[in-house]
C-alpha positions as CSV (number, residue, x, y, z in Angstrom):
1,M,27.7,-116.3,-63.0
2,K,27.0,-114.1,-66.1
3,V,29.4,-111.3,-67.1
4,L,28.5,-108.5,-69.5
5,I,31.4,-107.7,-71.8
6,A,31.3,-104.4,-73.7
7,D,34.1,-103.7,-76.3
8,D,33.8,-102.1,-79.7
9,D,36.8,-104.1,-81.0
10,P,35.4,-107.5,-82.2
11,V,38.8,-109.2,-81.8
12,S,39.2,-108.0,-78.2
13,R,35.5,-108.8,-77.5
14,R,36.0,-112.3,-78.8
15,L,39.2,-112.8,-76.8
16,L,37.4,-111.7,-73.6
17,Q,34.5,-114.0,-74.4
18,V,36.7,-117.1,-74.8
19,T,38.8,-116.2,-71.8
20,L,35.9,-115.7,-69.5
21,S,34.2,-118.9,-70.8
22,N,37.4,-120.8,-69.9
23,F,37.1,-119.3,-66.4
24,G,33.6,-120.7,-66.1
25,Y,31.5,-117.6,-66.7
26,E,28.6,-117.1,-69.0
27,T,29.0,-114.1,-71.2
28,V,26.7,-111.5,-72.7
29,L,28.2,-109.3,-75.4
30,A,27.8,-105.6,-76.3
31,A,29.4,-103.9,-79.2
32,D,29.4,-100.4,-77.7
33,G,28.5,-98.4,-74.6
34,A,24.9,-97.7,-75.7
35,E,24.2,-101.4,-76.1
36,A,25.9,-102.2,-72.8
37,L,23.7,-99.6,-71.0
38,S,20.6,-101.0,-72.7
39,L,21.4,-104.5,-71.6
40,A,22.2,-103.3,-68.0
41,E,18.7,-101.8,-67.8
42,Q,17.1,-105.2,-68.3
43,D,15.8,-107.1,-65.2
44,D,17.9,-110.1,-66.0
45,S,21.1,-108.2,-66.7
46,P,24.4,-109.6,-65.5
47,R,25.6,-107.8,-62.4
48,L,29.3,-108.3,-63.2
49,L,30.4,-106.0,-66.0
50,V,33.7,-105.7,-67.9
51,L,33.7,-102.4,-69.9
52,D,36.2,-101.1,-72.4
53,W,37.0,-97.5,-71.5
54,V,37.1,-96.1,-75.1
55,M,33.9,-96.9,-77.1
56,P,31.8,-95.0,-79.6
57,Q,28.5,-93.3,-78.5
58,L,29.1,-93.9,-74.8
59,D,32.5,-94.7,-73.3
60,G,32.9,-97.0,-70.4
61,V,33.2,-94.1,-67.9
62,E,29.9,-92.6,-69.0
63,V,28.2,-96.1,-68.8
64,C,29.4,-96.3,-65.2
65,R,27.9,-92.9,-64.4
66,R,24.6,-93.8,-65.9
67,I,24.4,-97.2,-64.2
68,R,25.1,-95.6,-60.8
69,R,22.0,-93.5,-61.4
70,F,19.7,-96.5,-61.7
71,G,18.9,-96.6,-58.1
72,Q,18.4,-100.4,-58.1
73,E,19.2,-102.2,-54.9
74,S,21.0,-105.0,-56.7
75,Y,24.6,-103.9,-57.2
76,F,26.6,-103.8,-60.4
77,Y,30.3,-104.6,-60.0
78,I,32.1,-102.8,-62.9
79,I,35.6,-103.4,-64.1
80,L,37.1,-101.0,-66.7
81,L,39.5,-102.1,-69.3
82,T,41.9,-99.3,-70.3
83,V,45.1,-98.4,-72.0
84,K,45.0,-95.2,-69.9
85,G,47.5,-95.4,-67.0
86,R,47.8,-91.9,-65.6
87,Q,46.7,-91.4,-62.1
88,N,44.1,-88.7,-62.9
89,E,42.5,-90.8,-65.6
90,I,42.2,-93.8,-63.2
91,V,40.7,-91.6,-60.5
92,E,38.2,-90.3,-63.1
93,G,37.1,-93.9,-63.8
94,L,36.7,-94.8,-60.2
95,D,34.9,-91.6,-59.4
96,A,32.5,-92.3,-62.2
97,G,31.5,-95.6,-60.4
98,A,33.9,-98.2,-61.6
99,D,34.9,-100.7,-58.9
100,D,38.2,-101.8,-60.4
101,Y,40.3,-101.5,-63.6
102,I,42.7,-103.5,-65.6
103,T,45.2,-102.0,-68.1
104,K,45.6,-103.4,-71.6
105,P,47.1,-105.7,-72.6
106,F,45.7,-107.5,-69.6
107,D,47.3,-110.4,-67.7
108,L,45.0,-113.5,-67.6
109,L,45.7,-114.3,-64.0
110,E,45.1,-110.7,-62.9
111,L,41.8,-110.6,-64.8
112,K,40.7,-113.9,-63.2
113,A,41.6,-112.6,-59.8
114,R,39.7,-109.3,-60.2
115,L,36.6,-111.1,-61.6
116,R,36.7,-113.4,-58.6
117,A,36.8,-110.4,-56.3
118,G,33.8,-108.9,-58.0
119,R,32.0,-112.2,-57.8
120,R,32.6,-112.3,-54.0
121,I,31.2,-108.8,-53.6
122,L,28.0,-109.7,-55.5
123,Q,27.5,-113.0,-53.7
124,L,27.9,-111.2,-50.4
125,Q,25.3,-108.6,-51.4
126,E,22.9,-111.5,-52.4
127,Q,23.3,-113.0,-49.0
128,L,22.7,-109.7,-47.3
129,L,19.5,-109.1,-49.4
130,S,18.3,-112.6,-48.7
131,S,18.9,-112.1,-44.9
132,R,17.0,-108.8,-45.0
133,D,14.1,-110.4,-46.8
134,Q,14.0,-113.2,-44.4
135,L,14.0,-110.8,-41.4
136,R,11.1,-108.9,-43.0
137,F,9.2,-112.1,-43.5
138,E,9.7,-113.2,-40.0
139,A,8.7,-109.8,-38.7
140,S,5.3,-110.0,-40.4
141,H,4.5,-113.7,-40.5
142,D,3.6,-116.3,-37.9
143,A,6.4,-118.8,-37.2
144,Q,4.1,-121.8,-37.0
145,T,1.8,-121.3,-39.9
146,S,3.7,-118.9,-42.2
147,L,0.5,-116.8,-42.4
148,F,0.5,-113.1,-41.6
149,N,0.9,-112.6,-37.8
150,H,-1.5,-110.6,-35.6
151,G,0.1,-107.3,-36.1
152,A,0.5,-107.6,-39.8
153,I,-3.0,-108.9,-40.5
154,V,-4.6,-106.1,-38.4
155,E,-2.5,-103.5,-40.3
156,I,-3.7,-105.0,-43.6
157,L,-7.3,-104.8,-42.3
158,R,-6.9,-101.1,-41.4
159,K,-5.6,-100.3,-44.9
160,E,-8.4,-102.3,-46.6
161,V,-11.0,-100.5,-44.4
162,L,-9.6,-97.1,-45.5
163,R,-9.6,-98.3,-49.2
164,S,-13.2,-99.5,-48.9
165,H,-14.2,-96.1,-47.6
166,R,-12.3,-94.2,-50.2
167,E,-13.5,-96.3,-53.2
168,R,-17.0,-97.0,-51.8
169,T,-16.5,-100.8,-52.2
170,P,-17.6,-103.6,-49.9
171,L,-15.1,-105.4,-47.6
172,G,-15.7,-108.7,-45.9
173,L,-14.0,-110.0,-42.7
174,I,-14.2,-113.6,-41.7
175,M,-13.1,-114.8,-38.3
176,V,-12.3,-118.5,-38.1
177,D,-11.9,-120.4,-34.8
178,L,-11.1,-124.1,-34.6
179,D,-13.6,-126.1,-32.6
180,R,-12.5,-127.8,-29.4
181,F,-8.9,-127.2,-30.2
182,K,-7.9,-127.6,-26.5
183,S,-9.1,-131.1,-26.5
184,I,-6.8,-131.9,-29.4
185,N,-3.8,-130.7,-27.4
186,D,-5.0,-132.6,-24.3
187,R,-5.6,-135.8,-26.2
188,H,-2.8,-135.9,-28.8
189,G,-0.2,-133.4,-27.4
190,H,0.9,-130.0,-28.4
191,M,3.0,-131.2,-31.3
192,A,-0.3,-132.6,-32.8
193,G,-1.9,-129.2,-32.2
194,D,0.9,-127.5,-34.1
195,D,0.4,-129.9,-37.0
196,V,-3.3,-129.1,-37.0
197,L,-2.6,-125.4,-37.1
198,K,-0.2,-125.7,-40.0
199,E,-2.6,-127.9,-42.0
200,V,-5.6,-125.6,-41.4
201,A,-3.5,-122.6,-42.4
202,K,-2.6,-124.4,-45.7
203,R,-6.3,-125.2,-46.3
204,L,-7.5,-121.7,-45.7
205,Q,-4.8,-120.2,-47.9
206,A,-5.7,-122.6,-50.7
207,A,-9.4,-121.8,-50.5
208,V,-9.2,-118.0,-50.7
209,R,-8.8,-115.8,-53.7
210,P,-5.3,-114.5,-54.7
211,Y,-6.1,-111.0,-53.4
212,D,-7.6,-112.1,-50.1
213,S,-5.4,-112.0,-47.0
214,V,-5.2,-114.7,-44.3
215,G,-3.6,-114.2,-40.9
216,R,-3.3,-116.0,-37.6
217,Y,-5.1,-113.7,-35.2
218,G,-4.0,-115.6,-32.1
219,G,-4.1,-119.2,-30.7
220,E,-6.4,-121.3,-32.9
221,E,-8.1,-118.2,-34.4
222,F,-7.6,-116.9,-37.9
223,I,-9.0,-114.0,-39.9
224,V,-9.6,-113.7,-43.6
225,I,-9.9,-110.2,-45.3
226,A,-11.9,-110.3,-48.4
227,P,-11.9,-107.1,-50.5
228,G,-14.9,-106.5,-52.7
229,C,-17.1,-109.0,-50.8
230,G,-20.6,-108.0,-49.7
231,P,-22.6,-110.1,-47.2
232,D,-23.7,-112.8,-49.7
233,R,-20.3,-113.4,-51.3
234,C,-18.6,-113.3,-48.0
235,Q,-21.0,-115.8,-46.6
236,A,-20.3,-118.1,-49.5
237,L,-16.6,-117.7,-49.1
238,A,-16.9,-118.5,-45.4
239,E,-18.9,-121.7,-46.2
240,R,-16.1,-122.7,-48.6
241,L,-13.6,-122.2,-45.8
242,R,-15.6,-124.2,-43.3
243,E,-15.9,-127.1,-45.8
244,C,-12.2,-127.1,-46.6
245,V,-11.3,-127.2,-42.9
246,Q,-13.4,-130.2,-42.2
247,A,-12.9,-131.9,-45.6
248,E,-10.5,-134.6,-44.3
249,P,-9.2,-135.6,-40.9
250,I,-5.6,-134.4,-40.4
251,P,-3.1,-137.3,-40.3
252,H,-1.1,-137.7,-37.1
253,H,1.2,-140.7,-36.7
254,A,-0.9,-143.8,-37.0
255,S,-4.2,-142.0,-36.5
256,S,-6.0,-139.0,-37.8
257,I,-7.6,-136.0,-36.2
258,P,-11.0,-134.7,-37.3
259,I,-11.3,-130.9,-37.2
260,T,-14.1,-128.4,-37.7
261,A,-14.3,-124.6,-37.4
262,S,-16.8,-122.0,-36.5
263,L,-16.8,-118.8,-38.5
264,G,-18.1,-115.3,-38.0
265,V,-18.7,-112.9,-40.9
266,S,-19.0,-109.1,-41.0
267,C,-19.0,-106.8,-43.9
268,V,-18.7,-103.1,-44.6
269,T,-19.4,-100.6,-47.3
270,G,-18.3,-97.1,-46.4
271,T,-17.1,-95.7,-43.1
272,T,-16.3,-97.8,-40.1
273,S,-13.1,-98.7,-38.2
274,A,-11.1,-101.9,-38.3
275,D,-11.8,-102.4,-34.6
276,D,-15.6,-102.2,-35.2
277,L,-15.4,-104.7,-38.0
278,L,-13.3,-107.1,-35.8
279,R,-15.8,-106.7,-33.0
280,S,-18.7,-107.4,-35.3
281,A,-17.1,-110.5,-36.7
282,D,-16.2,-111.7,-33.2
283,E,-19.8,-111.3,-32.1
284,A,-20.9,-113.4,-35.1
285,L,-18.3,-116.0,-34.3
286,Y,-19.6,-116.2,-30.7
287,K,-23.1,-116.9,-32.0
288,A,-21.7,-119.7,-34.2
289,K,-20.1,-121.3,-31.2
290,V,-23.3,-121.0,-29.1
291,E,-25.5,-122.4,-31.8
292,G,-23.5,-125.6,-32.0
293,R,-20.1,-124.9,-33.8
294,N,-19.0,-126.0,-37.3
295,R,-21.2,-123.3,-38.9
296,V,-21.1,-119.8,-40.4
297,V,-22.9,-116.9,-38.8
298,T,-23.0,-113.5,-40.5
299,N,-23.6,-110.4,-38.3
300,S,-26.9,-109.0,-39.4
301,T,-25.7,-105.4,-38.5
302,Q,-23.9,-104.2,-41.5
303,F,-21.9,-101.0,-41.6
304,V,-23.0,-98.8,-44.4
305,S,-21.9,-95.6,-46.1
306,Q,-22.4,-92.4,-44.3
307,T,-23.3,-89.4,-46.4
């Protein structure tokens, strides 16, 4: 773990650097409070800080105050080094945002223990943030495919429809349905079906543009939201998706499973609703199924701007 050391005394700063290096920490050095604050503002700043109380320009207490105003979710654990020992002075430092303090001359074992306590707090926060991010991901993503789940992809579509209307830009929606998926489950088992869904999801995600959104709409059905795509470009994108799905059979144990998909396309420029766009793409998908599967059909009824 990195530690930011701020001390205007070069001898004291060097002593702290050597001591903390012996404890196993990487160190970043600042010669005064202003430099320490500047380093703390950087994205890759250490989160464990050892600040001398008395420094030119900005003292350690003022650095604490300003860091606490950052509003960043990643926490800074701050230890003040001080020769001040009166209760009201210590209270001032803690009220300013310091988490702990050590009086000079400091005891090496005490410093090591207080750094270890700060490290535990920061590691705990990292675990909590990681758990929160994982919960957010699970709430918006499908467990099998890691694509956006039904609720999340529909919400993205609603936002993109509003943006299309506001900016008067086209928006394409592609509905993808795997052909004869039930027969795959019946012949090879549901685990094979799960493997097919996962692989198709990877192929779809790899074939779209970085700003397109792919989600699992339900069962073996996926939708792709393509901002800025009118009918011709959306048709071309859908053809690319169809080709990538059927490009190679999907390996399963000692055999392989061929897979194809039918796709329905609908586009909008201007005002419509997400539900209308979904309905239109679903109608096109139904035509693709009726006409023989493994094909792209674009709904000829396009939603246009209303003036």
